Chimera marker file (.cmm) of the C-alpha trace (Angstrom):
<marker_set name="trace">
<marker id="1" x="20.354" y="183.218" z="68.153" r="1" g="1" b="0" radius="0.5"/>
<marker id="2" x="17.396" y="181.007" z="68.955" r="1" g="1" b="0" radius="0.5"/>
<marker id="3" x="16.676" y="180.443" z="65.258" r="1" g="1" b="0" radius="0.5"/>
<marker id="4" x="20.195" y="179.135" z="64.783" r="1" g="1" b="0" radius="0.5"/>
<marker id="5" x="19.785" y="176.606" z="67.590" r="1" g="1" b="0" radius="0.5"/>
<marker id="6" x="16.428" y="175.441" z="66.198" r="1" g="1" b="0" radius="0.5"/>
<marker id="7" x="17.986" y="175.008" z="62.753" r="1" g="1" b="0" radius="0.5"/>
<marker id="8" x="20.881" y="173.039" z="64.249" r="1" g="1" b="0" radius="0.5"/>
<marker id="9" x="18.452" y="170.859" z="66.201" r="1" g="1" b="0" radius="0.5"/>
<marker id="10" x="16.367" y="170.123" z="63.102" r="1" g="1" b="0" radius="0.5"/>
<marker id="11" x="19.480" y="169.295" z="61.117" r="1" g="1" b="0" radius="0.5"/>
<marker id="12" x="20.713" y="166.925" z="63.833" r="1" g="1" b="0" radius="0.5"/>
<marker id="13" x="17.362" y="165.156" z="64.075" r="1" g="1" b="0" radius="0.5"/>
<marker id="14" x="17.151" y="164.717" z="60.306" r="1" g="1" b="0" radius="0.5"/>
<marker id="15" x="20.730" y="163.390" z="60.167" r="1" g="1" b="0" radius="0.5"/>
<marker id="16" x="19.964" y="160.823" z="62.855" r="1" g="1" b="0" radius="0.5"/>
<marker id="17" x="16.793" y="159.746" z="61.025" r="1" g="1" b="0" radius="0.5"/>
<marker id="18" x="18.663" y="159.393" z="57.725" r="1" g="1" b="0" radius="0.5"/>
<marker id="19" x="21.399" y="157.411" z="59.474" r="1" g="1" b="0" radius="0.5"/>
<marker id="20" x="18.892" y="154.981" z="60.975" r="1" g="1" b="0" radius="0.5"/>
<marker id="21" x="17.205" y="154.523" z="57.593" r="1" g="1" b="0" radius="0.5"/>
<marker id="22" x="20.570" y="153.831" z="55.950" r="1" g="1" b="0" radius="0.5"/>
<marker id="23" x="21.496" y="151.260" z="58.620" r="1" g="1" b="0" radius="0.5"/>
<marker id="24" x="18.176" y="149.435" z="58.160" r="1" g="1" b="0" radius="0.5"/>
<marker id="25" x="18.563" y="149.482" z="54.369" r="1" g="1" b="0" radius="0.5"/>
<marker id="26" x="22.127" y="148.156" z="54.616" r="1" g="1" b="0" radius="0.5"/>
<marker id="27" x="21.204" y="145.332" z="56.960" r="1" g="1" b="0" radius="0.5"/>
<marker id="28" x="18.231" y="144.278" z="54.835" r="1" g="1" b="0" radius="0.5"/>
<marker id="29" x="20.359" y="144.338" z="51.669" r="1" g="1" b="0" radius="0.5"/>
<marker id="30" x="22.983" y="142.205" z="53.390" r="1" g="1" b="0" radius="0.5"/>
<marker id="31" x="20.410" y="139.663" z="54.544" r="1" g="1" b="0" radius="0.5"/>
<marker id="32" x="18.952" y="139.422" z="51.042" r="1" g="1" b="0" radius="0.5"/>
<marker id="33" x="22.450" y="138.919" z="49.588" r="1" g="1" b="0" radius="0.5"/>
<marker id="34" x="23.231" y="136.160" z="52.104" r="1" g="1" b="0" radius="0.5"/>
<marker id="35" x="19.938" y="134.383" z="51.367" r="1" g="1" b="0" radius="0.5"/>
<marker id="36" x="20.547" y="134.609" z="47.611" r="1" g="1" b="0" radius="0.5"/>
<marker id="37" x="24.056" y="133.234" z="48.018" r="1" g="1" b="0" radius="0.5"/>
<marker id="38" x="22.801" y="130.382" z="50.171" r="1" g="1" b="0" radius="0.5"/>
<marker id="39" x="20.239" y="129.487" z="47.522" r="1" g="1" b="0" radius="0.5"/>
<marker id="40" x="22.956" y="129.453" z="44.861" r="1" g="1" b="0" radius="0.5"/>
<marker id="41" x="25.162" y="127.203" z="46.989" r="1" g="1" b="0" radius="0.5"/>
<marker id="42" x="22.249" y="124.877" z="47.676" r="1" g="1" b="0" radius="0.5"/>
<marker id="43" x="21.497" y="124.556" z="43.941" r="1" g="1" b="0" radius="0.5"/>
<marker id="44" x="25.098" y="124.526" z="42.680" r="1" g="1" b="0" radius="0.5"/>
<marker id="45" x="24.851" y="120.904" z="41.528" r="1" g="1" b="0" radius="0.5"/>
<marker id="46" x="22.147" y="121.947" z="39.067" r="1" g="1" b="0" radius="0.5"/>
<marker id="47" x="24.200" y="124.805" z="37.612" r="1" g="1" b="0" radius="0.5"/>
<marker id="48" x="26.233" y="124.240" z="34.467" r="1" g="1" b="0" radius="0.5"/>
<marker id="49" x="28.327" y="126.732" z="32.546" r="1" g="1" b="0" radius="0.5"/>
<link id1="1" id2="2" r="1" g="1" b="0" radius="0.2"/>
<link id1="2" id2="3" r="1" g="1" b="0" radius="0.2"/>
<link id1="3" id2="4" r="1" g="1" b="0" radius="0.2"/>
<link id1="4" id2="5" r="1" g="1" b="0" radius="0.2"/>
<link id1="5" id2="6" r="1" g="1" b="0" radius="0.2"/>
<link id1="6" id2="7" r="1" g="1" b="0" radius="0.2"/>
<link id1="7" id2="8" r="1" g="1" b="0" radius="0.2"/>
<link id1="8" id2="9" r="1" g="1" b="0" radius="0.2"/>
<link id1="9" id2="10" r="1" g="1" b="0" radius="0.2"/>
<link id1="10" id2="11" r="1" g="1" b="0" radius="0.2"/>
<link id1="11" id2="12" r="1" g="1" b="0" radius="0.2"/>
<link id1="12" id2="13" r="1" g="1" b="0" radius="0.2"/>
<link id1="13" id2="14" r="1" g="1" b="0" radius="0.2"/>
<link id1="14" id2="15" r="1" g="1" b="0" radius="0.2"/>
<link id1="15" id2="16" r="1" g="1" b="0" radius="0.2"/>
<link id1="16" id2="17" r="1" g="1" b="0" radius="0.2"/>
<link id1="17" id2="18" r="1" g="1" b="0" radius="0.2"/>
<link id1="18" id2="19" r="1" g="1" b="0" radius="0.2"/>
<link id1="19" id2="20" r="1" g="1" b="0" radius="0.2"/>
<link id1="20" id2="21" r="1" g="1" b="0" radius="0.2"/>
<link id1="21" id2="22" r="1" g="1" b="0" radius="0.2"/>
<link id1="22" id2="23" r="1" g="1" b="0" radius="0.2"/>
<link id1="23" id2="24" r="1" g="1" b="0" radius="0.2"/>
<link id1="24" id2="25" r="1" g="1" b="0" radius="0.2"/>
<link id1="25" id2="26" r="1" g="1" b="0" radius="0.2"/>
<link id1="26" id2="27" r="1" g="1" b="0" radius="0.2"/>
<link id1="27" id2="28" r="1" g="1" b="0" radius="0.2"/>
<link id1="28" id2="29" r="1" g="1" b="0" radius="0.2"/>
<link id1="29" id2="30" r="1" g="1" b="0" radius="0.2"/>
<link id1="30" id2="31" r="1" g="1" b="0" radius="0.2"/>
<link id1="31" id2="32" r="1" g="1" b="0" radius="0.2"/>
<link id1="32" id2="33" r="1" g="1" b="0" radius="0.2"/>
<link id1="33" id2="34" r="1" g="1" b="0" radius="0.2"/>
<link id1="34" id2="35" r="1" g="1" b="0" radius="0.2"/>
<link id1="35" id2="36" r="1" g="1" b="0" radius="0.2"/>
<link id1="36" id2="37" r="1" g="1" b="0" radius="0.2"/>
<link id1="37" id2="38" r="1" g="1" b="0" radius="0.2"/>
<link id1="38" id2="39" r="1" g="1" b="0" radius="0.2"/>
<link id1="39" id2="40" r="1" g="1" b="0" radius="0.2"/>
<link id1="40" id2="41" r="1" g="1" b="0" radius="0.2"/>
<link id1="41" id2="42" r="1" g="1" b="0" radius="0.2"/>
<link id1="42" id2="43" r="1" g="1" b="0" radius="0.2"/>
<link id1="43" id2="44" r="1" g="1" b="0" radius="0.2"/>
<link id1="44" id2="45" r="1" g="1" b="0" radius="0.2"/>
<link id1="45" id2="46" r="1" g="1" b="0" radius="0.2"/>
<link id1="46" id2="47" r="1" g="1" b="0" radius="0.2"/>
<link id1="47" id2="48" r="1" g="1" b="0" radius="0.2"/>
<link id1="48" id2="49" r="1" g="1" b="0" radius="0.2"/>
</marker_set>
């Protein structure tokens, strides 16, 4: 039974670590998207289609 609890603990720890990594990646992607959009809005007078 102890092996099962160790396996469950390792799985839980890895899931938490993956979740934290995904949150950090999502926030950084959002910040980059906002900065890119702000740059486009700032330079919209120079854009022509």
